[in-house]
C-alpha positions in Angstrom: -15.4 8.1 26.5 -17.4 7.4 23.0 -18.9 4.0 22.8 -17.4 1.9 20.8 -18.7 -0.9 18.3 -17.4 -3.1 15.6 -17.6 -2.7 12.3 -15.7 -5.6 9.7 -14.7 -7.6 13.1 -13.2 -4.1 13.7 -13.4 -2.0 17.3 -14.3 1.9 15.9 -16.2 4.7 17.7 -18.2 7.3 16.5 -14.6 9.2 14.9 -12.9 6.3 14.2 -15.9 5.1 11.9 -15.9 8.3 10.0 -12.4 8.6 9.4 -12.5 5.2 8.5 -15.4 5.7 5.6 -14.2 8.8 4.2 -10.2 7.7 3.5 -12.2 4.2 2.1 -14.5 6.0 -0.7 -11.3 8.6 -0.7 -8.8 5.7 -2.5 -12.3 4.1 -4.0 -12.7 7.2 -6.2 -9.5 8.4 -6.4 -8.5 7.8 -10.2 -11.8 8.6 -11.3 -13.2 11.1 -9.1 -13.1 14.7 -9.7 -9.8 17.2 -8.4 -12.7 19.0 -6.1 -14.4 15.6 -4.8 -10.6 13.6 -4.0 -9.3 17.4 -2.5 -12.8 17.8 -0.2 -12.4 14.6 1.0 -9.0 15.2 1.7 -10.2 18.2 4.1 -12.7 16.3 5.7 -10.5 14.1 6.4 -8.0 16.3 8.0 -11.3 18.2 9.9 -12.4 15.3 11.4 -9.1 13.9 12.7 -8.1 16.7 14.2 -11.6 17.7 16.0 -11.3 14.0 18.0 -7.6 14.0 18.2 -6.1 11.7 15.4 -4.7 14.6 13.6 -2.8 17.2 15.6 -2.0 20.6 13.6 1.5 19.9 13.0 0.8 16.8 10.8 -1.5 19.8 8.4 1.8 21.2 7.2 2.9 17.8 5.4 -0.7 17.1 3.8 -0.2 20.4 2.2 2.8 19.9 0.7 2.1 16.7 -0.3 -0.9 17.5 -1.7 0.7 20.2 -4.4 3.2 18.6 -4.8 1.4 15.8 -5.9 -1.5 18.1 -8.3 1.8 20.7 -9.7 3.5 16.8 -10.1 0.5 15.8 -12.7 0.0 19.6 -14.1 2.5 21.3 -14.2 5.2 21.0 -18.0 8.1 22.7 -16.5 10.8 19.6 -16.2 12.7 21.5 -13.5 9.4 21.9 -10.9 7.7 18.3 -12.4 11.8 17.0 -10.9 11.4 18.7 -7.8 8.5 18.0 -7.6 8.7 14.3 -7.8 11.2 14.5 -4.6 9.2 16.1 -2.5 6.6 13.2 -3.4 9.0 10.6 -2.7 10.7 12.2 1.0 7.2 12.4 2.2 6.2 9.2 0.8 8.9 7.4 2.9 8.7 9.4 5.8 4.7 8.8 5.9 5.7 5.3 5.3 8.1 5.2 8.0 5.6 6.9 10.6 7.6 9.5 11.0 5.9 12.4 10.2 4.6 14.3 13.5 0.8 14.8 14.4 -0.5 11.5 13.2 -2.2 9.5 16.0 -2.8 6.2 14.0 -5.9 4.4 16.1 -5.6 0.9 16.2 -8.4 -0.9 15.0 -7.7 -4.8 15.2 -6.0 -5.1 19.0 -3.7 -8.0 19.7 -5.4 -11.0 17.9 -4.3 -14.8 17.4 -4.5 -15.4 13.6 -2.3 -18.9 14.4 -1.4 -20.7 17.5 2.5 -20.4 16.6 2.8 -16.9 15.5 2.3 -13.6 17.3 -0.4 -11.8 18.1 -1.7 -9.1 15.2 -2.3 -5.6 15.2 -3.8 -3.0 13.1 -3.8 0.4 12.9 -6.0 2.6 11.1 -2.7 4.1 9.3 -4.5 7.5 8.4 -1.0 8.6 6.9 -0.2 6.4 5.2 -4.3 5.9 3.4 -4.1 9.1 3.0 -0.6 9.6 0.4 -2.2 6.6 -1.6 -5.2 8.5 -2.4 -2.8 11.6 -3.5 -0.5 9.3 -5.2 -3.9 7.3 -7.1 -5.5 11.0 -7.4 -2.5 12.9 -8.9 0.6 10.6 -9.7 -0.3 7.0 -11.0 -0.5 7.0 -14.8 -3.9 6.5 -15.7 -4.9 2.8 -16.0 -4.8 1.3 -19.3 -6.7 -2.1 -20.8 -4.3 -5.4 -21.5 -4.6 -8.8 -23.7 -5.4 -11.8 -22.6 -1.9 -12.7 -23.9 -0.4 -10.3 -21.9 -2.6 -11.5 -18.5 -1.5 -15.3 -19.4 2.4 -14.0 -19.0 1.3 -12.2 -16.1 -0.2 -15.5 -14.7 2.8 -17.6 -15.3 5.6 -15.3 -14.0 3.0 -14.7 -11.0 2.8 -18.8 -10.4 6.5 -18.8 -10.2 6.9 -16.8 -7.4 4.0 -17.6 -5.5 5.5 -21.1 -5.6 9.4 -19.6 -4.9 8.4 -17.1 -2.1 5.9 -19.7 -0.4 8.8 -22.4 -0.5 11.4 -20.1 0.6 8.9 -19.8 3.8 8.1 -22.6 4.4 11.6 -24.0 4.1 13.8 -21.6 6.2 11.0 -21.7 8.9 9.3 -18.6 8.6 6.1 -19.8 8.2 3.9 -23.3 8.5 0.8 -24.6 7.2 -1.9 -23.5 8.5 -5.2 -23.0 6.4 -7.7 -21.5 8.7 -10.7 -18.9 8.2 -10.6 -16.5 10.3 -12.9 -14.7 12.5 -11.4 -11.1 11.3 -10.7 -12.2 7.2 -13.5 -9.4 6.2 -12.0 -7.0 8.3 -8.2 -8.1 8.3 -9.2 -7.8 4.0 -10.5 -4.5 3.6 -8.2 -2.9 5.6 -5.4 -5.0 4.1 -6.7 -4.1 0.0 -7.3 -0.4 0.0 -4.7 0.3 3.0 -1.8 -1.9 2.4 -2.0 -2.9 -1.5 -3.2 0.6 -2.8 -0.8 2.5 -1.2 2.2 0.3 -1.5 1.8 -0.3 -5.0 0.6 3.4 -5.6 3.7 4.1 -4.5 6.4 1.3 -5.5 5.4 0.7 -9.1 2.9 3.8 -10.1 5.6 6.3 -8.3 8.4 4.9 -8.2 9.2 2.0 -11.2 7.1 4.6 -13.4 9.8 7.3 -12.8 13.5 5.1 -13.7 11.3 4.1 -16.2 11.2 7.3 -17.7 14.9 7.6 -17.0 15.7 5.8 -20.4 14.1 4.2 -23.2 16.0 1.7 -23.8 14.3 -1.8 -23.6 17.0 -3.0 -20.9 16.2 -0.5 -18.8 12.6 -1.2 -18.0 13.6 -4.4 -16.1 16.1 -2.8 -14.8 13.8 -0.7 -13.4 11.3 -3.8 -12.7 14.4 -5.3 -10.3 15.6 -2.0 -8.3 11.5 -1.1 -7.7 11.0 -5.3 -6.2 14.1 -5.1 -4.4 13.2 -1.9 -3.4 9.8 -3.1 -1.8 11.8 -5.8 -0.2 14.1 -3.7 1.6 10.9 -2.1 3.0 11.2 -5.3 5.0 13.9 -5.2 6.3 12.5 -5.0 9.5 11.1 -8.6 10.3 14.2 -10.0 8.9 16.6 -11.4 6.0 13.8 -14.1 4.8 11.4 -11.7 5.6 13.2 -9.5 2.5 13.9 -11.9 0.6 10.8 -12.7 0.3 9.5 -9.6 0.2 11.5 -8.8 -2.7 10.8 -11.7 -5.3 7.0 -10.3 -4.6 8.1 -7.4 -5.3 9.4 -8.2 -8.5 6.4 -10.0 -9.4 4.3 -6.7 -8.9 7.2 -4.8 -10.7 6.5 -7.4 -13.5 2.6 -7.3 -13.5 2.9 -3.6 -13.3 5.8 -3.3 -16.5 3.7 -6.1 -18.7 -0.3 -4.4 -18.0 0.3 -0.6 -17.9 -2.3 -1.3 -15.2 -1.7 -0.4 -11.3 -4.7 -2.2 -10.7 -3.8 -5.7 -11.6 -0.1 -5.0 -9.7 -2.3 -4.5 -6.8 -4.8 -7.5 -7.2 -0.7 -9.6 -7.6 -0.5 -7.9 -3.9 -3.3 -8.7 -2.1 -4.0 -12.1 -3.4 -0.5 -13.4 -2.4 -1.6 -11.6 1.0 -4.6 -13.2 1.0 -3.3 -16.7 0.6 0.0 -15.7 3.1 -3.1 -15.5 5.8 -5.6 -17.8 4.7 -2.9 -20.7 4.2 0.0 -19.9 6.3 0.9 -19.3 10.2 0.3 -15.1 10.1 2.0 -12.7 10.0 5.2 -15.6 11.1 6.5 -18.3 13.0 7.4 -17.2 16.7 11.1 -17.8 16.9 
């Protein structure tokens, strides 16, 4: 058995540590590195995963199909083929986000940790499948991030602040969460994994792909707000296993993330808003939610 070690309050062995660093590097470089570097990092991740049984051969076809679809989604000019690649990306992404693609043996990084006394114990996996999806979406599918004005930033701040108050207020009123300020011993590890393996991936899919594709269906102004609402509601429905109140809160914040992306055309703004909400939840309230 390989000897384990702790890094950022998470438990690794040599193999999982290598995978973690490879996908983390790929996620960080996904918007700026060359195609050759990104594809090389993905290939290394798959090869290392296969060598230590974190991936099985059954996962390779999905990764390959997603790579080809994402690559040609960016560089192909034929509308019919772009539509086809978009459908492949959507279906593959949903299956990966639901962990329905076979061949990924995601290891546990944080195991049954009591973040809050009055909450279920918290477990975090190294979701290799989601990480690879995020890398490909950021590298080939999500539009290039644009700069934005201070005025737009202030508008986003105002809308996001209202949504934060509504979300946490509903969570407290419903009893889903309770006030529980803390500095947890796993805070640093949680921050790294939540930012890169949750916020990066979910925003790349729901905003950089889904919202962007809905927006492109019509140039009319009202349709842009339809895309914000649909993106937010779809994000909320993805959290339906957490219950009705959890779904409503996720939908409210999904709309906030979608609005921030629409207003700034910058995926890193919606990623930052998503992460800030999650960090406030983790640090100030019971996490992930109250025991029933």
